[in-house]
C-alpha positions as CSV (number, residue, x, y, z in Angstrom):
1,X,-5.6,-11.1,53.0
2,X,-9.1,-10.7,51.4
3,X,-7.7,-8.9,48.3
4,X,-5.1,-11.6,47.8
5,X,-7.7,-14.4,47.9
6,X,-10.0,-12.6,45.4
7,X,-7.0,-12.0,43.2
8,X,-6.0,-15.7,43.4
9,X,-9.7,-16.8,42.6
10,X,-9.8,-14.5,39.6
11,X,-6.4,-16.0,38.3
12,X,-7.7,-19.6,38.8
13,X,-10.8,-18.7,37.1
14,X,-9.0,-17.2,34.2
15,X,-6.8,-20.3,34.0
16,X,-9.7,-22.7,34.1
17,X,-11.2,-20.9,31.0
18,X,-8.1,-20.8,28.9
19,X,-6.0,-23.6,29.9
20,X,-5.9,-26.5,27.4
21,X,-8.4,-25.0,25.2
22,X,-7.8,-24.0,21.5
23,X,-11.2,-22.1,21.3
24,X,-10.3,-19.0,23.5
25,X,-6.9,-18.6,21.7
26,X,-8.6,-18.8,18.3
27,X,-11.3,-16.3,19.5
28,X,-8.8,-13.8,20.9
29,X,-6.5,-14.0,17.8
30,X,-9.6,-13.4,15.5
31,X,-10.5,-10.6,17.7
32,X,-6.9,-9.1,17.3
33,X,-7.0,-9.5,13.5
34,X,-10.5,-7.9,13.3
35,X,-9.4,-5.1,15.5
36,X,-6.4,-4.3,13.4
37,X,-8.6,-3.7,10.5
38,X,-9.1,0.2,11.5
39,X,-5.2,0.3,10.7
40,X,-5.1,-2.0,7.8
41,X,-8.2,-0.6,6.0
42,X,-8.7,-3.9,4.0
43,X,-12.4,-3.6,3.9
44,X,-12.2,0.1,2.8
45,X,-9.9,-0.6,0.0
46,X,-11.8,-3.8,-1.1
47,X,-15.0,-1.9,-1.0
48,X,-13.6,1.1,-3.1
49,X,-12.1,-1.3,-5.6
50,X,-15.1,-3.7,-6.0
51,X,-17.6,-0.6,-6.3
52,X,-15.3,1.0,-8.9
53,X,-15.2,-2.2,-10.9
54,X,-18.9,-2.8,-10.8
55,X,-20.4,0.9,-11.0
56,X,-17.6,3.2,-12.1
57,X,-14.9,5.3,-10.7
58,X,-17.2,8.1,-9.4
59,X,-19.5,5.6,-7.5
60,X,-16.4,3.8,-6.2
61,X,-14.8,6.9,-4.7
62,X,-17.7,8.0,-3.0
63,X,-20.3,5.4,-2.2
64,X,-17.4,2.7,-2.1
65,X,-15.5,4.8,0.4
66,X,-18.5,5.1,2.8
67,X,-19.5,1.4,2.6
68,X,-15.8,0.5,3.2
69,X,-15.6,2.8,6.2
70,X,-18.8,1.3,7.5
71,X,-17.5,-2.2,7.0
72,X,-14.1,-1.5,8.5
73,X,-15.7,0.1,11.7
74,X,-18.1,-3.0,12.1
75,X,-15.2,-5.4,11.8
76,X,-13.4,-3.5,14.4
77,X,-16.2,-3.4,16.9
78,X,-16.7,-7.3,16.3
79,X,-12.9,-7.7,17.0
80,X,-13.1,-5.7,20.3
81,X,-16.0,-7.9,21.3
82,X,-14.1,-11.0,20.6
83,X,-11.1,-9.9,22.6
84,X,-13.1,-8.8,25.5
85,X,-15.3,-12.0,25.7
86,X,-12.7,-14.4,24.4
87,X,-13.0,-16.8,27.5
88,X,-16.8,-17.2,27.0
89,X,-18.3,-19.7,24.5
90,X,-19.1,-19.9,21.6
91,X,-15.6,-19.8,19.9
92,X,-16.4,-20.5,16.4
93,X,-19.1,-17.9,15.6
94,X,-17.7,-14.5,15.1
95,X,-20.2,-11.6,16.1
96,X,-20.3,-10.1,12.5
97,X,-23.2,-9.0,10.3
98,X,-24.0,-11.5,7.5
99,X,-22.3,-9.2,4.9
100,X,-18.9,-9.5,6.4
101,X,-16.5,-12.5,5.9
102,X,-15.4,-14.2,9.1
103,X,-11.9,-13.2,8.4
104,X,-10.4,-9.8,7.3
105,X,-10.4,-9.5,3.5
106,X,-7.8,-7.7,1.1
107,X,-8.5,-6.3,-2.2
108,X,-8.2,-8.6,-5.2
109,X,-5.5,-6.4,-6.7
110,X,-3.0,-6.6,-3.8
111,X,-3.1,-9.7,-1.4
112,X,0.1,-9.4,0.7
113,X,2.5,-12.4,1.4
114,X,4.8,-13.1,4.1
115,X,7.4,-10.5,5.1
116,X,11.0,-11.1,3.9
117,X,13.1,-12.1,6.9
118,X,15.7,-14.7,7.8
119,X,13.3,-16.6,9.9
120,X,10.6,-17.0,7.2
121,X,12.7,-17.4,4.1
122,X,13.9,-20.9,3.1
123,X,17.1,-20.3,1.2
124,X,19.0,-17.8,3.5
125,X,21.8,-20.2,4.1
126,X,22.6,-20.3,0.4
127,X,22.4,-16.6,-0.2
128,X,18.9,-16.3,-1.8
129,X,15.6,-15.2,-0.1
130,X,12.3,-13.7,-1.3
131,X,9.1,-12.3,0.1
132,X,7.7,-8.9,0.5
133,X,9.8,-6.1,2.0
134,X,7.0,-4.1,3.8
135,X,3.8,-6.0,3.5
136,X,2.4,-4.1,6.6
137,X,2.3,-0.8,4.6
138,X,-0.9,-0.6,2.7
139,X,0.0,-0.5,-1.2
140,X,3.5,-1.8,-0.8
141,X,3.8,-4.3,-3.5
142,X,7.5,-4.6,-3.6
143,X,8.9,-8.1,-3.7
144,X,12.4,-9.5,-3.7
145,X,12.9,-12.5,-6.2
146,X,9.3,-12.6,-7.0
147,X,8.8,-15.6,-9.5
């Protein structure tokens, strides 16, 4: 009985923190986006690209790679922190260093769009649809009916 009342108290406390508030949902979602950075590697690709543009290819592939790896790990750690502490305020201040943007970034040369699916395409009933075929694969730039 004691374990059941402790469990019910924990569930009630979690419901109190998360019910009716958009802040915890946004914080948890931001944490998930930032945690996915280790798979997506947007910071790494952007860092290599920007360093190559401004300092040359040799510097981009070496220093840019290390800087991008550092930024990816920092963003992943901040995402894990956001996911663990999502019921606790503040909700609008991500725990990121000043040199990182609050939301995940993409390289300027490849910004992904929506995935091509009947749910997201607007003209599926008349036989036309568009969008990216595989935006979740880094470097995939193939689009259907790109205007």
